[in-house]
N, C-alpha and C positions, 0 to 999 in steps of 0.2 A: 272276366279281364282278359281278354287276349292278350299275351304276351308277344311283342314281333321278334325282338333280341333280346340276347341275355347271355352277360359274361362274367366270370369271376376272376381276377387277379390276384396275387399275393405280392405286398409289399413287407420285407423283415427288416424291421427297426427297431432298436431299443433305443430308451430315453438317454444314452450314455454318450450321444456325440459320434457313434460308431457309424459307419455309413451304410445308407439303406442299400438293401439287395432287392430288386424286382424277379418275381418270378410270374412272366405274362404266358396268358393260356393264349393257343393258337388259332382257336376254333370256337365258334359260340357252343354255350350249352344247349343240348337238345332238350326238345320240349319233352317235360315229364309232368306228373301229378306232384312230386318235391318239388320241383321249381316253382310251381302254381302255389301251391301252400307257402313255401316261403316268401313270396312276393307278397301273398295275400297277409301274412303274419307280420312283414315289414311295413305295411301301409297301415295297419292297426296300430304297432306301437310307435310308427312315426306320426300317424295321426292324434293319437293320445299326449304324445309330447308337449308341453308346455313350454312357454318362451320361445316359440319359433317366430323368426322374422320374415319379412315381405320384402321383395325387391326385384329387381332390374340388372339388366347387364352393363357393367363399364363399357365403354366403347372400345372395341376390339383393338390390342395394341401387343406390344411385346410383353409387358406385364400381365396383360390381361386376354390370352390367345383363345381360351375355351370356347367363347360363342363363334369364333371364325370357323374354329373344326367342326362344332355342331351344325354349324349351316352348310359345309360343304359336304358332311353325311347325310343331311336333309334334302341336299338338292341331287344326292348321288354321285357326289366327287369322290366319297370314300366310303368302303363298306364298313359297317357296324365295328367287325373284328380290329381293323386299321383305326377307327376313328377313337375307339376303347385304350389302344395300345400307345397312341401319341398322347392322350390324356392322362392316362396312368403314368407314364414317363414324366409328365412335367409333374405331376403330383410327387412322386418319388423324390425330383428335384426341392420340391417345396418342404418337403418332409425333411429332407438333409439341412435343410436350413432352419429348421426349427427345432431345439433341442430338447422340446417339450415332451414333440410326437411321439406316437409310439406306431408301430406297422400293425399289419391286419389284411383281411382279405376285402377288395377293394369291389366292390359289386356295381355294375352298369347294366340297366333293364330298361329298354324302351317298350311300352305299353299303351294299350289303349283302356278308356274308360267311357262307353257309350262311344259318340264320334269324336271324343277329345283324345289328345295324343300325350304322353310323359315319357321324361326321361327321370330315373330315379337314380342316385349315385348314393352310396353307402359304403363307410368302413364299418366291418364286422368285425367282431372278436369272438373267441370261443370261450364257454366256461366246461369247466372239471365236474364231472358226476358220474353216477352210477348207473349200471343196468343189469337188469338181469336176462341171462341168455335162454336158449331154447331147451337147453339141458339142465336150467334151474340154477345156473350158478352166477353169482355178483361179480360183475367185471368192471373197471374204471371205463367210462365214456366220454367223450367230448362232443359239444354241441355247441352249435349259432346261439350266442345268449342275444336276442333282439331285445329282450326287455333292457338290456344296457346300452343303447343306441344313442351315440355323443354326437357322430359325424356324419350325416347324411342332408341331402338337399333331393328337391322336386321340384324340375322343370315342367310349366303347362308349354310345352313345343307349341300348341296349336296358337293358344294367345300370343304366344311370344311371336309369330311369323304372321298372324291375323289381326294382332291387335297394335299399331304402333306408339300407341298413347298409352299403353297399359305401363304402370310402375309396380305391379304385385304377381308377376307371371313365375317368380321364383320365390320358394319359401325354402330356408334352411335352420338347421335347430343353432343356435347361439349356446355358446359356451356359459354356463352357470356364473353370475356374477362379472360377465364380462371377462373370463378367461383367456387369455392370448392364445392357450392350446388349440383354438379354433379359427384363427385368425387366419392361419395359413391354408385352410381348408375351404373357407369364404374366398381368398385370393385366389383358390386355384379354381373355383367356378369363375370368378370374375363377377361377383355378385355384389351390387349396392344398395343397400336400405331404402327403398321409396315409399314405403307404407309402415306408419307407425301402428302396428297392429293394437296394443293398450290402451295407445293418445284415441285412436279410430272408436276403440271399443266404450271408451268412455264418454266420450263425447257423444256416441249414439245412445248412451245410458240417459247422459243430460238431455239430450232432446226428447227422448221419451218420456223422462220427468217434468219438465216443460209442458208435455203435449198432453198430460193425464191431468196435470194442473190447470193448463187452460179450457180442458173440456169440463172440469168440475163433475169427473167420473163419481159415482157410488164407488163406497170401500168393493164390495165383491166385483165390481167391472173392471174396477182399475186391479187389483189384486189377478183376475183371470187374465188380464192382457200382457199384466207383468210375465206371469207363467209362460202365455204364447211366446214371447220375446225369447224369455230364457231357454225353452225348450227348441224352438227354430235355431238359437245361436249354436246351442249344444249339439244339437243335430247336423248342422253344417261343418263344424269341428270336428266332430268323430269321423265326417266323411272326407274331410280334408280341404272343405270347399270354401269359399266367402259368402258371406250373407247378403243377399241381394234386396236393399231398400224397399223398391216396388214389391218383392214378395211378400217381405215382412209385414208391409202396410196392409198387403191385401189378408194376410193371415190374423191382424191386429183386429180389425174391424172389418168383416165381410160385407156389411151393408154399406159402408162407405170406403171402398179398397183404397183410393185416394188420399183418405185425411190424414193420415201419419206422415205419408209421401209429402201432400203439401204443405204439412207445416214444416219439415226440414226444408225444403225448399224456400219456402217464403222465410224463415227467418235466417236462413244462410249461413249456417252452420259448417259449412265447407268440407262436408263428407263425400266421398266417392259413391258411385250408384252401387258398388260393392267392394264391401270392406272385409277382412279377415276377423275373425271373432277369436279374441282372447280368453280364454278358458279362466287363467287367473283373476282377470277384472271380472266377468261373468259371475264368479262364488261370490265375489263380495255385493253381488246385486239382488239383495231379498228385499221382504218387507216385515217390520216388526208391526204387530198389532194386536189393541187389546180394548177390552170393553168392560166398564164397570161403572154402576149406578149412573147411568144417563150421560156417561164419559166415553167417548170414542176416538181413540189414537191411533194412526197408521203412518208410517215412514218407509222410505228405503234403507237399508243398511250405510250405504255410502254416505249418507248425510251425517251419520256419527262424528262427532267432532268438527264440522262444519257449522252448519246451519243448527244442529241439535246436538245441547252436551249432556250427558247422564250422569249424574252424582248419585252412585251405588249405595254409599254410606247413609244417605238420606232418602233415597230413593224419591229423587227428582229429578224432571226434564227440564231444560232450559232450552224454549225453542226460539230463535232467530230468524227473520224474515220472514214473518206469516203471510198466508195470502192476501190479496187485497179485498176481498170477497169477507174474510174474517174479519180482518180490521172494520170495514164497513158497517159490517152489522154489528161489533163491539162498540163503535160511536155512536149506533143509532139505538144503544140498549135502553134508553131511558124515554 
């Protein structure tokens, strides 16, 4: 993961209405193993965060100037340090207007993964701990707490520059339960939500359930394909990358690599070619299976409460919307 440029500034701000004080660094951070390890840990923590949103820049304006500064930097009109300074000054201003916000170290990192350029921006905080010195003394120690990452964004600069139709080249951490404390950071980036990650993931799982039903697959095959989908989605989420529907289709059925993709297109689910995987939604997608005395039942967990009702006290299931093939068999049972 080559790091092209990296810098850290400090905004000293307390949530009591006092003015924010900016301590801006004048030069970029030199390349080092510590910087590489920090950015790797930051990416790992960021990818693991649930509840991220995906979107695109608002049109550049006085209220949303960040994309213009980023364009100027990428076009060579402003160096990285100058770009980060004007950006962090804008962030300081928005912080002062948000009484809920607290300061911290602001990281800007321009790096590459493969052929793709990314810009990561994160507000970092420290945690207090202890360390053992070379003399075997125990001493207080402060360290960056990347596990408590609440305000961060990642911009796929290559996609922003090369795919004008994209609505998901920015990802950012949403505040829990819509907390307003994170709104100023989203406005700092100038980002608007363009893709509903949970909604897109639910639609994909619905499309997959319909596909399995239409193919009338044996239970073992359906379970295997379900595992393939969840494993692929989870691995992409871990990498911080969206799911590609064509790639997913090839994994689900190697003998008919276009079958699932064609099913999605023919049924017009309205899915984008690439969609972000929402981990919380995926975690709800698993199959309940049971066999006993000639009876075989299997269904996906997300159907509970809609098509399937479970009465735990009486040990019964109520199934609604039976497959047509099953109802036809029942009608012909005599």
